[in-house]
C-alpha positions as CSV (number, residue, x, y, z in Angstrom):
1,M,-2.7,-50.0,105.9
2,A,0.6,-50.0,103.5
3,T,2.1,-47.0,102.6
4,G,3.8,-45.9,99.8
5,V,5.6,-43.1,97.7
6,A,4.5,-42.5,94.8
7,S,7.2,-42.5,91.9
8,P,7.8,-39.3,90.6
9,T,6.7,-38.6,87.3
10,V,9.3,-37.9,84.6
11,V,8.6,-35.8,81.6
12,R,10.3,-36.1,78.6
13,L,10.8,-33.3,76.0
14,P,10.4,-34.0,72.3
15,P,13.8,-33.4,70.8
16,P,14.0,-30.3,69.3
17,A,12.9,-29.7,65.7
18,T,15.5,-30.3,62.6
19,V,14.8,-27.1,61.6
20,E,15.8,-25.2,64.8
21,Q,19.1,-27.4,65.1
22,V,20.0,-26.3,62.1
23,S,18.7,-22.5,63.2
24,K,20.7,-22.5,66.3
25,L,24.3,-24.5,64.6
26,A,24.2,-22.2,61.5
27,R,23.7,-19.0,63.9
28,Y,26.6,-19.9,66.2
29,Q,29.0,-21.0,62.8
30,L,28.1,-17.7,61.8
31,R,29.1,-16.0,65.1
32,E,32.0,-17.7,65.0
33,Y,33.2,-16.6,61.4
34,L,32.3,-13.1,62.0
35,R,34.1,-13.0,65.5
36,S,37.5,-14.7,63.2
37,R,40.4,-13.2,61.7
38,R,39.7,-14.9,58.4
39,F,36.6,-12.6,58.4
40,L,38.3,-9.7,59.2
41,A,41.0,-11.0,56.9
42,L,38.9,-11.9,53.6
43,L,37.1,-8.4,54.4
44,G,40.4,-6.3,54.3
45,I,41.2,-8.0,50.8
46,V,37.7,-7.5,49.1
47,L,38.5,-3.5,50.6
48,A,41.5,-3.7,49.0
49,V,40.4,-4.5,45.6
50,G,37.4,-2.7,45.9
51,A,39.9,0.4,46.4
52,I,41.8,-0.5,43.2
53,I,39.1,-0.6,41.5
54,T,37.6,2.6,42.4
55,V,41.4,4.0,41.7
56,L,41.4,2.8,38.3
57,V,37.8,4.0,37.6
58,A,38.6,7.5,38.5
59,H,42.1,7.6,36.3
60,F,40.9,6.3,33.2
61,R,37.2,7.4,33.7
62,G,36.0,8.6,30.0
63,T,38.6,6.3,28.3
64,I,37.0,2.5,29.5
65,I,34.1,3.5,30.7
66,S,31.4,3.9,28.0
67,T,27.9,2.9,29.2
68,D,26.8,1.6,32.8
69,T,26.3,-2.1,31.7
70,A,30.1,-1.9,30.3
71,F,31.1,-0.7,33.7
72,Y,29.5,-3.0,35.6
73,G,30.1,-5.8,33.2
74,S,34.1,-5.2,33.5
75,F,34.3,-5.0,36.9
76,W,31.4,-7.1,38.6
77,G,31.8,-9.7,35.5
78,G,35.9,-9.5,36.2
79,G,35.8,-9.5,40.0
80,Y,32.9,-11.4,41.5
81,N,34.7,-15.0,40.5
82,L,37.8,-14.1,43.2
83,V,35.4,-13.1,45.8
84,V,33.3,-16.1,45.1
85,V,36.1,-18.4,45.5
86,L,38.7,-16.7,48.3
87,A,35.4,-16.6,50.3
88,A,34.4,-20.4,49.6
89,V,38.0,-21.1,50.7
90,F,38.0,-19.1,54.0
91,F,34.7,-19.9,55.1
92,G,34.1,-23.8,53.8
93,G,37.5,-25.2,53.2
94,D,37.8,-26.6,56.5
95,A,33.8,-27.0,57.5
96,I,34.5,-30.7,57.6
97,A,37.2,-31.3,57.3
98,G,38.5,-29.3,60.4
99,E,35.6,-31.4,62.5
100,F,38.1,-34.7,61.7
101,Q,41.5,-32.6,62.1
102,N,41.0,-30.6,65.1
103,K,38.9,-34.0,66.8
104,T,36.1,-31.5,67.5
105,G,34.0,-33.7,65.7
106,Y,34.3,-36.8,68.2
107,F,32.3,-34.4,70.8
108,L,29.9,-33.0,68.7
109,M,28.4,-35.9,67.0
110,G,28.4,-36.9,71.0
111,L,25.3,-34.2,71.0
112,P,21.4,-35.6,69.8
113,L,22.2,-34.2,66.5
114,R,22.1,-35.8,63.1
115,R,25.1,-35.4,60.5
116,S,23.1,-33.8,58.1
117,T,21.5,-31.3,60.9
118,V,25.4,-30.2,61.1
119,Y,26.1,-30.2,57.9
120,V,23.3,-28.1,56.1
121,G,24.0,-25.7,59.6
122,K,27.4,-25.2,58.4
123,Y,26.8,-24.4,55.4
124,L,24.4,-22.0,55.6
125,A,26.6,-20.2,58.0
126,A,29.6,-20.1,55.7
127,F,27.1,-19.2,52.7
128,L,26.0,-16.4,55.1
129,A,29.7,-15.7,55.7
130,S,30.3,-15.6,51.8
131,L,27.3,-13.7,50.8
132,A,28.5,-10.5,52.9
133,M,31.8,-10.6,51.2
134,L,30.1,-10.8,47.5
135,L,27.5,-8.1,48.7
136,V,30.4,-5.4,50.0
137,Y,32.0,-5.9,47.2
138,F,28.7,-5.3,45.6
139,V,28.1,-2.0,47.4
140,I,31.3,-0.9,46.3
141,L,30.6,-1.0,42.5
142,L,27.2,0.3,43.0
143,G,28.9,3.3,44.6
144,N,31.3,3.7,41.9
145,G,28.5,3.4,39.4
146,A,26.4,6.1,41.3
147,V,29.2,8.7,41.2
148,Y,29.9,8.3,37.8
149,F,26.0,7.8,36.0
150,G,24.0,9.1,39.0
151,T,22.3,7.0,41.8
152,G,19.1,6.3,39.4
153,V,21.3,4.6,36.6
154,F,21.4,1.1,37.5
155,P,20.8,-1.4,35.0
156,W,17.9,-4.5,35.6
157,Q,21.0,-6.7,34.4
158,L,22.8,-6.3,37.2
159,G,20.4,-7.6,39.5
160,V,20.1,-10.6,37.4
161,S,23.9,-10.8,37.4
162,L,23.8,-10.4,41.0
163,A,21.3,-13.5,41.8
164,L,22.9,-15.8,39.4
165,G,26.7,-14.8,41.3
166,I,25.1,-16.0,44.4
167,L,23.7,-18.9,42.7
168,Y,27.2,-19.3,41.9
169,L,28.1,-18.9,45.3
170,G,26.0,-21.3,46.2
171,A,27.6,-24.1,43.7
172,V,31.2,-23.4,44.5
173,L,30.4,-23.7,48.3
174,G,29.1,-27.1,47.5
175,A,31.9,-28.5,45.7
176,T,33.8,-26.9,49.0
177,F,32.1,-29.0,51.1
178,L,32.2,-32.0,49.0
179,F,36.3,-31.5,49.0
180,S,36.0,-30.8,52.7
181,S,33.9,-34.1,53.7
182,L,36.1,-35.8,51.4
183,F,39.7,-35.0,53.0
184,K,40.0,-35.3,56.4
185,T,42.9,-32.1,56.4
186,S,42.0,-28.9,55.6
187,A,44.5,-28.0,53.5
188,Y,43.6,-30.0,50.8
189,G,40.1,-28.6,50.5
190,F,41.6,-25.1,50.2
191,V,44.2,-25.7,47.6
192,L,41.5,-27.7,45.4
193,T,38.9,-25.5,45.7
194,A,41.4,-22.8,44.7
195,I,42.8,-24.2,41.8
196,L,39.8,-25.8,40.6
197,F,38.1,-22.6,40.4
198,L,40.2,-20.2,39.5
199,F,42.4,-22.0,37.2
200,G,41.5,-26.1,37.0
201,F,38.0,-25.5,35.0
202,S,38.7,-22.8,32.8
203,L,41.6,-25.2,31.1
204,I,40.2,-28.1,30.8
205,E,36.9,-25.9,29.2
206,D,39.9,-24.5,27.1
207,L,40.9,-27.9,26.2
208,L,37.6,-28.9,25.1
209,T,36.6,-26.2,23.0
210,G,40.0,-25.9,21.5
211,L,41.0,-29.8,21.3
212,V,37.9,-31.5,21.0
213,H,35.5,-28.6,19.8
214,I,32.5,-29.7,21.6
215,E,30.6,-27.6,24.2
216,P,31.7,-27.9,27.7
217,W,28.4,-27.6,29.7
218,M,29.6,-30.1,32.4
219,V,32.4,-27.8,33.4
220,I,30.8,-24.8,35.9
221,S,33.4,-21.9,34.7
222,Y,31.7,-22.3,31.4
223,A,28.3,-22.0,33.1
224,S,29.0,-19.1,35.3
225,S,30.2,-17.2,32.2
226,T,26.4,-16.0,32.5
227,V,26.9,-13.9,35.5
228,S,28.8,-10.7,33.0
229,N,26.9,-12.2,30.0
230,V,24.0,-10.7,31.6
231,L,25.4,-7.7,31.2
232,S,25.9,-7.5,27.7
233,P,23.9,-6.4,24.9
234,N,23.7,-9.9,23.0
235,V,23.1,-12.1,25.9
236,D,21.4,-15.5,24.8
237,W,18.7,-16.3,27.3
238,G,17.9,-19.8,26.5
239,F,18.5,-23.2,27.3
240,V,21.2,-23.4,24.4
241,G,24.0,-21.9,24.1
242,T,25.4,-20.0,20.9
243,T,28.4,-21.6,19.0
244,T,30.7,-18.9,16.7
245,S,33.5,-20.2,14.1
246,T,36.1,-17.6,13.2
247,S,38.6,-19.4,10.4
248,V,41.9,-18.0,9.8
249,G,43.9,-19.6,7.1
250,R,43.3,-23.6,7.8
251,I,42.8,-22.6,11.6
252,V,39.3,-22.9,12.6
253,T,38.6,-21.6,16.0
254,V,35.4,-22.7,18.0
255,T,33.7,-20.4,20.9
256,Y,30.9,-21.8,22.8
257,T,28.7,-19.5,25.0
258,A,26.1,-20.4,27.4
259,G,22.6,-19.2,27.5
260,V,21.2,-18.1,30.5
261,A,18.8,-20.3,31.2
262,E,21.0,-23.5,30.4
263,G,23.8,-21.8,32.8
264,I,21.4,-21.7,35.7
265,V,20.4,-25.2,35.1
266,I,24.5,-26.1,35.5
267,M,24.8,-24.5,38.3
268,I,21.5,-25.7,39.9
269,G,22.8,-29.4,39.2
270,Y,26.5,-28.7,40.3
271,L,24.9,-27.6,44.0
272,V,23.0,-30.1,44.0
273,L,25.3,-33.3,43.5
274,T,27.8,-31.6,45.0
275,A,26.3,-30.9,48.4
276,L,24.7,-34.3,48.0
277,A,28.1,-36.2,47.3
278,G,29.8,-34.2,50.4
279,L,26.5,-35.1,52.5
280,A,27.0,-39.0,51.6
281,L,30.6,-38.9,52.1
282,F,30.1,-36.8,55.5
283,E,27.7,-39.2,57.0
284,Q,30.3,-42.5,56.3
285,E,32.9,-40.9,58.2
286,E,34.2,-42.4,61.6
287,F,35.0,-40.3,64.2
288,T,37.7,-41.8,66.7
């Protein structure tokens, strides 16, 4: 009677779900951000800016601050953009380009991971790290407001402004990831993001309104103005912005102000289009 050894049964476990992979990769990347020197450096910058604002507010109290909405409109509306752009540069500038520059992507792509999983996981980690910086700045302003106006005096418009600021952060990070996917050197992503969002888009907006006299709805700086505009008494909540003309002799100056709904649509458009374009570029790149 023939005897034989039964072949062992091989149990093949299914690969982890994409959502689970994204979550694990995002947690790992976020942990790396929190332990990095760049996180501490940016936190120091935000705290320094908050300290300067606190000193200025305390010194000029009563001369520049009239209402709570004016306070938050001045210091939140004037500082959130700097915090958002710096955070996007620190955490998103080399998120994709660093994989090419440091040759780490060659080993990462050897794992059973989709590129979309890597892209989304890194984006979520960068978004959460950047959001932490934005919230630190926001809490500093809340502390100042509580001291000068009382702990129960927080205008409801401030919550709307924070939500718009978070949406703007997502749009800026989408563009940053696009630049990081476009170039294989991190420095280009850093510089391009900083120049465009701190100076470039505002300059383009001024040229469109001053020379061509058209509404610059295609420029994200025009939409991001709604973050601070919601704290003004004459805010436009609609989908169509307002146009104001001022004549001084023969010179006519036209000013465009985005409506809140219009700004939301523009920022969502930037977020979706830039994020998808960056992912498409990342899918096509080859690691060598």
